[in-house]
C-alpha positions, 0 to 999 in steps of 0.5 A: 939103414932101414929106419924111417922117422917116426911120425906123430899119429893123428888123433883121429887115427887113434880113435878109429883103431879104438872103435875098430878094436871094440867092434872086433872084440864084440864090445860094440855090437851091430846096431848099437848106438854110440854116445852123442858126439860131445859125450863120446869126444869127452870120453875119448879125450879128443876134439869134436873135429877129430872124432868127426874125422874118425867117424867119417873114416869108419863110415867109409870102411862100413863099420859105422852108419848114421841115421838121420835125427837118431845118431851114429850106430855100429853097422850091421856088419854081421849080416847072415852067414848064409844066403836067403835060399839056403836059410829057407832050405834049412828051415824045411829039413830036419837034417839041417836042424840036427847038424846045427845042433852038432856044430854048436855042440862042438864049438860051444863046448870048446868055448866053455872050455876056453872061458873056464880057463881064459875068461876074466872075473867080469866075464864069469859074473856076466854069465852068473848074472844072466843065469840068475835072470833065467831063474827069475824068468823060470819062476814067472813061467815066461817062455819068451823071456826064458828063450831070450835069456837062453841065447844071451847065456850061450853067447856070454859063454862064447864072449868069455872064450875070447876068440873073436872069429868064433864070436862073430860067427856064432853071433850070426848063427844065433841070429838065425836061431832067434828068428826060428830058422832051425826050431822054436825055442819058446816051445821047449820052455813051455813044457814043464818037464823040459823047462826044469831040465834046461834050467838045471843044465844051465846051472851046471854050465854056470857052476862049472865056469864059476869053479874054473873047471874047463873039463866040467864046463865042456861036458856040461855044454855037451850034455845040454845040447845032447838033451836039446837034440833028443828033445827035438827028435822026440817032438818030431817023432810025436808030430809024425805019430800024430799025423798018421793017427789023424790019417787013420781016423780020417780013413775010418770016417770014410769007410763009415 
């Protein structure tokens, strides 16, 4: 008979599996510091030697890293989805910007639809909390804060979709967005008309999730990213027109 004796599992292995699961689910994020050894051992209900063994195994696996005098951190396991050369290429070509937005539109619309169906009450509460912070930043006219919260809002929806592959892939993509590889989001939040429209669009996404309406959540995301794409296209067209106008002025000055 193909049965084997069940062996009791070492406590350290249980700790390893729990921390792995938290990293996989995105609860523990890259660069995040773990509690102190004593506090973490108490939370997990294990001895400190068992915890040390688990941490050592996770360090060997490349999931945790120790910083001298600072503690244990989740390793930067995401990295970038693209090579440095490709990132430079993205930054210098408009085509990459609009393909990026199209990619986000498809995946985030799906994530919003899933979040409306599968997100927990706590997931929806997180989205709502971030939106309220966006409203406060809007009133303070703080474009840097608005841009930061914009990324957090979109990531909260992706997290609420409960698809770990989508989560980790999009975190890598959003890291490039924060670096300004594709476009400078702060510029959009400095424009009065655009700022108001963006806040309304995020409100529509939040409302659809709170109402648990998958179709409305998908449509709200699609409208938002269509708007962002058009705003960027208009901005680039205006910049090209300005460059042509300056050339004409320079030519006229030379003729005089």
